[in-house]
N, C-alpha and C positions, 0 to 999 in steps of 0.2 A: 197660768195659761199663757201660751206664746201667741201673740197677735202678729201675724205676718201676712204679707202679700207677695212673698218671694222676692224681696228687694235685694239689691246688690248684684254682683256679677256683671257689672256694666263693662262695655268694651274699652280697652286701651288701644287707641287707633294711632298707628305710626303715620306721621305726616309724610306724604309722598311729594307734595308740591310746595306747601307754605314754608317748610323748614329751610329750603334752599334760598327762598326769597329774603329771609331774615338772617341768613348766615349760620343756620344750625343744622348739623347733619343727623342729629338724633332727637328730633322733636316728636313728642307724642301728645295726644289729647285723650284724657280720661273723660268719656262722655256720660256724665251722671244724669243727663236728660232722658236716659232709657230706663230709669227706675219706674216703678208702677204708676206713680202720679206725675212723673216727668221731672223730678228734681232730686238732689242729694238728700233732701230733708227726710226721705223715707227711711234712710239708714238709722237715723236717730229716733224716728217716730215709732218704729217697731219695738224698740227697747222701752221707750217711755210709756207707751200705751199699755204694753204688757205689764210694766210695773204698776201703773195706775189701776189696772184691772185687778191685780193680785192684792192690792191693799184696800180695795173696796171703794175707790173714788167714785163719785156719782156723776160729776160733770167735768169735762175736759175743756180747758180754755186756753186761748193763745191770742197774742197780738201778731199781726202779720202784714208784710207787704205783698203777700199772695201765695208764695210757695208753701210756707208753713201751714197756712190755712187749708190749702188743698190737701196736703199730706195728713194733717190732723183729721180732717173730715172723713177721709177714706179709711184711715185706721180705726177711728171711732166707730164708723159704720160696721167695719169688720168685727169689732169687739162688742157690738150692740150697746154702745154707750152714747150719751148725749154730748155733743160738742158745740162750743160757742166760739166764734172767731170775731175778734175786734179788728176792724180794718180802717185805715185812714180814709176818710170820705173822699171819693173821686181820685184816689191815688193808687189804685190796684189794677193791674192788667186784666182785661175782660176775661181772658181764658182762665186765669187763676180763680177769679170770682165765680165763674161758671162752675168750675170743679167743686168748689166749696158748697155751692147751692145744690148741685146734682147729687153729691154724696150725702146730703141731708143735714148739713151743719146749720146752726142758727147764726145768721150773719148780722152783726151789729156795726154800724158806722160810728166812727169817733171823729169829732172835729179836731183838726190838726194833723200831724204826721205820725209816723210809726212810733216815735218816742213817747208821744202822748198816749197812744193806744196801749203801749206796753206798760206804762206807769199805771194806767187804769186796770189792766188785766192783773197786774201784780197785786194791786190793792184789793181787788175783789177776791183773788185766791187766798189772800192772807186773812181776810175778814169773814168769808163765808165758808162754813163747814162743808166738806165734801167736794169743793171745787179744787181741781188740780191743774196747775200751770205747766204747760209743756214747751215753753220757749227754751232757747238754747242755754239759758242760765240754769236749767234743770240738768244735773250731772248725768242723768241717764241718756239724754240726747247726745252728749259728747261721747259716751261709751259706744253708742251705735255708729256715730259718724266717723270714729277713728278707724273703722274697718276699711275705709278707702285706702289707707296706707298699706294694710295687709295685702289687698288685692293688687295694688300697683307693684309691690315687691314681687309677688308671685308672677304677675303678667310680664314683668321684665326679666323673667328667667332667674328669679330669686336673687335679684340685685336691687340696690337702692339707687334712685335717680340722683344726679348731682344737684338739681334744683326742682322744686315744685312751685308752680306759679298759680295762684288762685284769687278770685275776687273776694273782697272783704267788705261786709256790711255790718252786721251785728257782731262779727268777729269770732263766732263760735267754731266755724269750720276750720280755720287755719290752725287754731289751737288743738282741735280734735285730730287733725291729720298729723300734726307734730307729735302728739301723744302716741299715736299709733306707730310712727317710725321710731320714736324713742324706746318704746316697749320692745320692738324687734331687736334693737341694738342692745338694750339692757339684758335681754334674755339670751343673748349670744347667737341669735338667729341671723341678724344682719351684721355686716362688718363696718358699716359706715352710716352716716346720717346726711340727709339732704339739707340744702339751704332753703328756707321757706321765704317766698317772695309774695307779699300781699299787694293787691292792686285795687285802687279806689278811683272813682270818678272825681274829676277836679272839683265838681260842685258838692261833693260829699266825702271829704277826705280827712277827717280828724286824726285817724291813726297814721296815715302817711305823713301828715304835717308833724306829728309828734316825733316820728322817726327822723324826719329831716332836721328837726330842731334839736335832736338828742334829748328830748324831754322825758321825764319819768312818768308823766301823766298825760292824759288826753283831754284837751279842752273841747267841750261839746259845741257843735254847730247848731244854731237855732233854726236855720232855714236851709237844710240840705236840698239840693236840686240836681237831678240827672235823669236822662232818658232811661237809664238802667234802674228801674224801679226796685229791683231786688236788693240793691245796695244803696238805696236812698235813705240812709240812716245817719243822723248827726250825733247821736249819743250812744255808741255801741256798748252794750252791757258787759261784753267779754273783752274789753280793751286791754285790761291788765294781762290776761292770758295771751292775747295776740301779740302784744309787745314782747312778752317773754319768749314766745315761740320764734319771733323774728330775730331777736337779739341772741338767744341761746343757740340758734342754728347758724348764726353769722349771715343772716339773710338781710332783706331790706323791704321797703314798701315804696311804691311809686304811684303816680296819678296819670290818668289818661283823660282826654277830652271826650265829650259825647260824640263828636264827629269821628274820632278815632275808634270809639267803641262800635259805632254802626258800620264803619268801613271794615273793621275786623270781622264783625258778624257776617257781612256779605261775602267777604273773602273766604272765610271758613266754610261757608256753604258752597260757594262756586268752585273753590279749589280742592276741597276735601270731602264734600258731600255731607257735612255735619251742620245741621240747622240748630243753632243754640240761641237762647234768649240774650238780650243785650249784655246783662251782667256777666254772663258766661263767656262772652267774647272779650271782656276786659283783659284777661291774661294774654290773649293773642295780641291785642293792641299794645300791650306793655312791652312786648319783645323788642320793638324798635328802640325803646328807651333803655334797654338793658344790654346793648351791644358791648359796652365796656365792662360789664359785670359777668357776662357769659362768654365762654369760649366756644369755638366752632365744634369741638368734639364733646362738649357737655351733653349728658343725657338729661333732657328737660321734659318735664310733664306739666302741661297746662290742664287744669281741671275745669271743664265746662259744666257748671253746676245745674243748669236747667235747659229744658227743651224749648226751641224757638216757637213751637206751636202754642205755647202758653202766653205769648206776647206778640201776636200777629199785628196788633195795632201800630207797632213801631216799624212795620214794613210798608213801604210805599208801593202799592200795587193797584193799578187801574185796569181791570179786565176789559173795559170798553175800548181801551186804546190798542188792544192786541189785534193782529190781522184776522180777518174772516175769510175762510176758504170754503169752496163748494164743489170743486172738482180738481182733477190732477193738475190742470194748468195753473189754477190759482195757488195750489199747494206748492208747485215748483217755483212760482214767483215769490212766495213767502220764504222759501228756503234760501233764496238769493239775497234776502235782506240782511 
């Protein structure tokens, strides 16, 4: 049984304004926030839940900073299966938690961060019969997520970008996209491969630090902290695959501050009309750090992984401070502000 919500087919948006400000003539944004539950997670979840359904799994479980929980809950509902999501207590954006609840998932709070939640979910799935783990260490998740590479290739007119820049948290997505591009190349469909650039927040950057140090392993961070909750992960389970993708592609990994992330989120919305959650704006924020790495003519794709409506708490909006109008005169006065 194929469990689907018609995921994928998200737009690749040519930057008309931001590209020139960072010295790039061919900048694009792949807006994964227009998937059914508002994030790239849906690409992998359709394959994973379909597989779980086919083998007779009884309960689907995940640990999540929010997006995986929302996606699992929706696809489990579609499949008429029970889903349980383990979330770090007080560390999940309200919009994502709301999605999981509305879709009917059983929500459990775990003391600690994402890493503690994942460790518990892994333990339960290994010890309790019929419980199926859907986090990105599940190979079926990667098989679904790699399709973003196929789409980018087609949307660019059957060409491969020079660089793909994307946020890195648990690190499954960068390795999935790299797998997709490698397959296109190995099958003789594409003639080149992109450089993969991972972006992490300064307060949660174990992979970027390992790349900077030339290390073969990632040292876990005990207390990761960033406003970008989707990448607030200190011990990424797919670190080995991520390092491989970065090094095999001759790419790199960089860090950005929370202030840079929020500024990029606002600029992306105001200059291009794309409202992305903070983690999704990290690749945009990273462009100013990559000026020596990228040339003006490079074809660059930034992947915006989630929709900004999922994390409205990070937006400073006070409706009471906006002007009140009651007639044409007051409207005209407001226009002059």
